[in-house]
C-alpha positions as YAML, in Angstrom:
chain: A
units: angstrom
residues:
- id: 1
  name: MET
  ca: [1.98, 17.85, 14.43]
- id: 2
  name: THR
  ca: [3.83, 18.98, 17.52]
- id: 3
  name: GLU
  ca: [7.59, 19.32, 17.45]
- id: 4
  name: ALA
  ca: [7.89, 16.58, 20.07]
- id: 5
  name: ARG
  ca: [5.78, 14.19, 17.97]
- id: 6
  name: ALA
  ca: [7.78, 15.06, 14.83]
- id: 7
  name: ALA
  ca: [11.06, 14.45, 16.64]
- id: 8
  name: ALA
  ca: [9.80, 11.15, 18.07]
- id: 9
  name: VAL
  ca: [8.58, 9.98, 14.66]
- id: 10
  name: LEU
  ca: [11.89, 10.91, 13.01]
- id: 11
  name: PHE
  ca: [13.82, 9.09, 15.74]
- id: 12
  name: ALA
  ca: [11.64, 5.99, 15.38]
- id: 13
  name: ILE
  ca: [12.09, 6.02, 11.60]
- id: 14
  name: LEU
  ca: [15.84, 6.45, 11.81]
- id: 15
  name: PHE
  ca: [16.09, 3.71, 14.43]
- id: 16
  name: ALA
  ca: [13.97, 1.34, 12.35]
- id: 17
  name: VAL
  ca: [15.89, 1.86, 9.14]
- id: 18
  name: THR
  ca: [19.45, 2.11, 10.42]
- id: 19
  name: GLY
  ca: [18.86, -0.69, 12.90]
- id: 20
  name: CYS
  ca: [17.83, -2.98, 10.06]
- id: 21
  name: ALA
  ca: [20.63, -2.15, 7.64]
- id: 22
  name: ASN
  ca: [22.54, -5.16, 6.42]
- id: 23
  name: PRO
  ca: [26.29, -5.33, 6.84]
- id: 24
  name: PRO
  ca: [28.20, -4.59, 3.61]
- id: 25
  name: SER
  ca: [29.18, -8.25, 3.28]
- id: 26
  name: GLN
  ca: [25.49, -9.15, 2.90]
- id: 27
  name: GLN
  ca: [24.68, -6.42, 0.40]
- id: 28
  name: ALA
  ca: [25.04, -7.37, -3.23]
- id: 29
  name: GLU
  ca: [26.56, -4.78, -5.54]
- id: 30
  name: ARG
  ca: [23.53, -4.75, -7.81]
- id: 31
  name: SER
  ca: [24.61, -1.77, -9.83]
- id: 32
  name: ILE
  ca: [26.85, 1.24, -9.74]
- id: 33
  name: VAL
  ca: [24.82, 4.43, -9.69]
- id: 34
  name: THR
  ca: [25.58, 8.07, -9.02]
- id: 35
  name: TRP
  ca: [23.88, 9.85, -6.16]
- id: 36
  name: GLU
  ca: [21.82, 11.76, -8.72]
- id: 37
  name: GLU
  ca: [20.61, 8.52, -10.35]
- id: 38
  name: ALA
  ca: [19.87, 6.94, -6.96]
- id: 39
  name: LYS
  ca: [17.90, 10.02, -5.90]
- id: 40
  name: ALA
  ca: [15.94, 10.14, -9.17]
- id: 41
  name: MET
  ca: [15.05, 6.43, -9.00]
- id: 42
  name: THR
  ca: [13.94, 6.71, -5.38]
- id: 43
  name: LYS
  ca: [11.80, 9.79, -6.01]
- id: 44
  name: SER
  ca: [10.24, 8.09, -9.05]
- id: 45
  name: THR
  ca: [9.44, 4.95, -7.05]
- id: 46
  name: THR
  ca: [7.91, 7.07, -4.30]
- id: 47
  name: LEU
  ca: [5.58, 8.65, -6.85]
- id: 48
  name: GLU
  ca: [4.65, 5.15, -8.05]
- id: 49
  name: ILE
  ca: [3.67, 4.38, -4.45]
- id: 50
  name: VAL
  ca: [1.62, 7.60, -4.37]
- id: 51
  name: ASP
  ca: [-0.16, 6.39, -7.53]
- id: 52
  name: LEU
  ca: [-1.45, 3.42, -5.48]
- id: 53
  name: ILE
  ca: [-3.55, 5.85, -3.41]
- id: 54
  name: PRO
  ca: [-7.09, 6.32, -4.78]
- id: 55
  name: SER
  ca: [-6.79, 9.53, -6.80]
- id: 56
  name: GLN
  ca: [-10.18, 10.85, -5.65]
- id: 57
  name: THR
  ca: [-8.85, 11.04, -2.09]
- id: 58
  name: VAL
  ca: [-5.61, 12.90, -2.90]
- id: 59
  name: VAL
  ca: [-5.68, 16.66, -2.33]
- id: 60
  name: GLY
  ca: [-1.97, 17.29, -2.87]
- id: 61
  name: VAL
  ca: [1.49, 15.75, -3.06]
- id: 62
  name: ASP
  ca: [4.54, 17.51, -1.63]
- id: 63
  name: GLN
  ca: [7.67, 15.63, -2.63]
- id: 64
  name: HIS
  ca: [10.59, 17.54, -1.19]
- id: 65
  name: GLU
  ca: [13.16, 18.38, -3.85]
- id: 66
  name: THR
  ca: [16.15, 17.91, -1.60]
- id: 67
  name: GLY
  ca: [17.08, 15.31, 0.96]
- id: 68
  name: THR
  ca: [20.12, 14.24, 2.93]
- id: 69
  name: LEU
  ca: [22.63, 11.44, 2.87]
- id: 70
  name: PHE
  ca: [22.97, 8.62, 5.39]
- id: 71
  name: SER
  ca: [25.98, 6.38, 5.64]
- id: 72
  name: CYS
  ca: [25.50, 2.78, 4.48]
- id: 73
  name: ASP
  ca: [29.02, 1.81, 5.49]
- id: 74
  name: GLY
  ca: [32.47, 3.38, 5.48]
- id: 75
  name: ASP
  ca: [32.44, 4.10, 1.75]
- id: 76
  name: ARG
  ca: [28.83, 4.32, 0.60]
- id: 77
  name: HIS
  ca: [25.80, 6.51, 1.26]
- id: 78
  name: SER
  ca: [22.06, 6.44, 0.70]
- id: 79
  name: TRP
  ca: [19.96, 9.44, -0.32]
- id: 80
  name: THR
  ca: [16.91, 9.93, 1.88]
- id: 81
  name: GLY
  ca: [13.87, 12.03, 1.11]
- id: 82
  name: ILE
  ca: [10.34, 12.66, 2.24]
- id: 83
  name: THR
  ca: [6.98, 12.98, 0.51]
- id: 84
  name: PHE
  ca: [3.74, 14.19, 2.09]
- id: 85
  name: VAL
  ca: [0.40, 13.17, 0.59]
- id: 86
  name: THR
  ca: [-2.55, 15.22, 1.80]
- id: 87
  name: VAL
  ca: [-5.89, 13.46, 1.48]
- id: 88
  name: GLN
  ca: [-9.51, 14.53, 1.76]
- id: 89
  name: PRO
  ca: [-10.50, 15.33, 5.36]
- id: 90
  name: GLY
  ca: [-11.98, 12.29, 7.07]
- id: 91
  name: THR
  ca: [-10.12, 9.81, 4.85]
- id: 92
  name: ASP
  ca: [-9.01, 6.69, 6.71]
- id: 93
  name: ILE
  ca: [-5.23, 6.81, 6.18]
- id: 94
  name: GLU
  ca: [-4.72, 3.48, 7.93]
- id: 95
  name: ALA
  ca: [-7.05, 1.87, 5.37]
- id: 96
  name: ILE
  ca: [-5.06, 3.48, 2.55]
- id: 97
  name: ILE
  ca: [-1.76, 2.18, 3.94]
- id: 98
  name: LYS
  ca: [-3.26, -1.30, 4.34]
- id: 99
  name: ARG
  ca: [-4.51, -1.11, 0.73]
- id: 100
  name: ILE
  ca: [-1.00, -0.19, -0.52]
- id: 101
  name: GLU
  ca: [0.82, -2.79, 1.58]
- id: 102
  name: PRO
  ca: [0.12, -5.92, -0.54]
- id: 103
  name: ASN
  ca: [1.03, -4.04, -3.73]
- id: 104
  name: LEU
  ca: [4.50, -2.97, -2.58]
- id: 105
  name: GLN
  ca: [6.11, -6.36, -3.22]
- id: 106
  name: GLU
  ca: [4.88, -6.38, -6.81]
- id: 107
  name: LEU
  ca: [5.84, -2.74, -7.38]
- id: 108
  name: LEU
  ca: [9.36, -3.22, -6.02]
- id: 109
  name: GLY
  ca: [9.92, -6.83, -7.09]
- id: 110
  name: ASP
  ca: [12.11, -6.06, -10.10]
- id: 111
  name: ARG
  ca: [14.45, -3.93, -7.97]
- id: 112
  name: GLY
  ca: [15.76, -6.62, -5.64]
- id: 113
  name: SER
  ca: [14.56, -8.65, -2.73]
- id: 114
  name: PHE
  ca: [12.21, -6.52, -0.59]
- id: 115
  name: SER
  ca: [10.74, -7.39, 2.75]
- id: 116
  name: VAL
  ca: [7.39, -5.70, 3.41]
- id: 117
  name: THR
  ca: [6.41, -5.48, 7.07]
- id: 118
  name: ASN
  ca: [3.94, -3.56, 9.19]
- id: 119
  name: ARG
  ca: [3.83, -2.43, 12.75]
- id: 120
  name: LEU
  ca: [2.32, 0.16, 15.05]
- id: 121
  name: ASP
  ca: [4.56, 3.22, 15.32]
- id: 122
  name: PHE
  ca: [5.52, 5.06, 18.49]
- id: 123
  name: PHE
  ca: [2.05, 6.66, 18.66]
- id: 124
  name: GLY
  ca: [0.10, 3.47, 17.91]
- id: 125
  name: ASP
  ca: [-0.51, 4.36, 14.26]
- id: 126
  name: TYR
  ca: [-0.26, 1.70, 11.55]
- id: 127
  name: ALA
  ca: [2.93, 1.92, 9.46]
- id: 128
  name: VAL
  ca: [4.34, -0.18, 6.61]
- id: 129
  name: SER
  ca: [7.95, -0.51, 5.52]
- id: 130
  name: ALA
  ca: [9.51, -2.10, 2.47]
- id: 131
  name: GLN
  ca: [13.25, -2.69, 2.67]
- id: 132
  name: SER
  ca: [15.62, -4.32, 0.22]
- id: 133
  name: SER
  ca: [17.98, -6.92, 1.62]
- id: 134
  name: THR
  ca: [20.33, -6.40, -1.33]
- id: 135
  name: THR
  ca: [20.60, -2.63, -1.76]
- id: 136
  name: SER
  ca: [19.35, -1.02, 1.51]
- id: 137
  name: GLU
  ca: [16.70, 0.83, -0.53]
- id: 138
  name: ALA
  ca: [13.66, 1.37, 1.71]
- id: 139
  name: TYR
  ca: [10.26, 3.04, 1.93]
- id: 140
  name: LEU
  ca: [8.28, 3.77, 5.08]
- id: 141
  name: LEU
  ca: [4.61, 4.78, 4.94]
- id: 142
  name: GLY
  ca: [2.83, 6.22, 7.93]
- id: 143
  name: LEU
  ca: [0.50, 8.86, 9.32]
- id: 144
  name: ARG
  ca: [1.89, 12.37, 9.68]
- id: 145
  name: ASP
  ca: [-1.27, 13.89, 11.10]
- id: 146
  name: GLY
  ca: [-5.04, 13.64, 10.60]
- id: 147
  name: ASP
  ca: [-5.08, 14.11, 6.83]
- id: 148
  name: THR
  ca: [-1.49, 13.54, 5.71]
- id: 149
  name: LEU
  ca: [0.29, 10.33, 4.82]
- id: 150
  name: VAL
  ca: [4.09, 10.50, 4.88]
- id: 151
  name: ILE
  ca: [6.46, 8.39, 2.78]
- id: 152
  name: ASP
  ca: [10.09, 8.37, 3.87]
- id: 153
  name: SER
  ca: [12.43, 6.90, 1.31]
- id: 154
  name: TRP
  ca: [16.04, 5.73, 1.18]
- id: 155
  name: SER
  ca: [17.89, 5.04, -2.05]
- id: 156
  name: GLU
  ca: [20.17, 2.16, -2.80]
- id: 157
  name: CYS
  ca: [23.73, 2.68, -1.59]
- id: 158
  name: PHE
  ca: [26.22, 4.49, -3.80]
- id: 159
  name: THR
  ca: [29.74, 5.88, -3.62]
- id: 160
  name: LEU
  ca: [30.15, 9.64, -3.75]
- id: 161
  name: PRO
  ca: [32.71, 11.12, -6.14]
- id: 162
  name: GLU
  ca: [36.05, 11.67, -4.44]
- id: 163
  name: GLY
  ca: [36.15, 14.96, -2.58]
- id: 164
  name: THR
  ca: [32.36, 15.32, -2.26]
- id: 165
  name: TYR
  ca: [31.30, 16.35, 1.23]
- id: 166
  name: PRO
  ca: [28.31, 14.21, 2.32]
- id: 167
  name: GLY
  ca: [26.80, 16.86, 4.60]
- id: 168
  name: GLY
  ca: [24.14, 19.32, 3.61]
- id: 169
  name: LYS
  ca: [21.25, 18.94, 1.20]
- id: 170
  name: PHE
  ca: [21.30, 16.71, -1.86]
...
């Protein structure tokens, strides 16, 4: 993937997710979690999404250990991470994403109210997003390049311990 394509994809993802965030008044305080718990739950859910991919097509899974924080509002943040799933050469990634799409609602249903939508990304590739209207938790599945599916994930919102700097890697 070229640097320009990577930058455009990241911009499109950030625009899609932050542009759809609900104001704090519309977000229910479902639970109080630490950033570590929010990160662990999000990474676990991402691996559950990976499990929806036919195992015979998966060559490797690279779930990045660290991520970054995004602001949900003035007081809360969301952990965001990325997972790359490399599949057998020639695998139709769009077909895989379309196969996962109807299963996302069931997978995420016990974690709040999720809206699952699809669209063509900046490059005309099929992408699916699942976003909670109650916690701002979200997952975005798309094509990274010819044989790699990317899953971007955002945790539910949480409050950092007093004095914790939100910059850097988490």
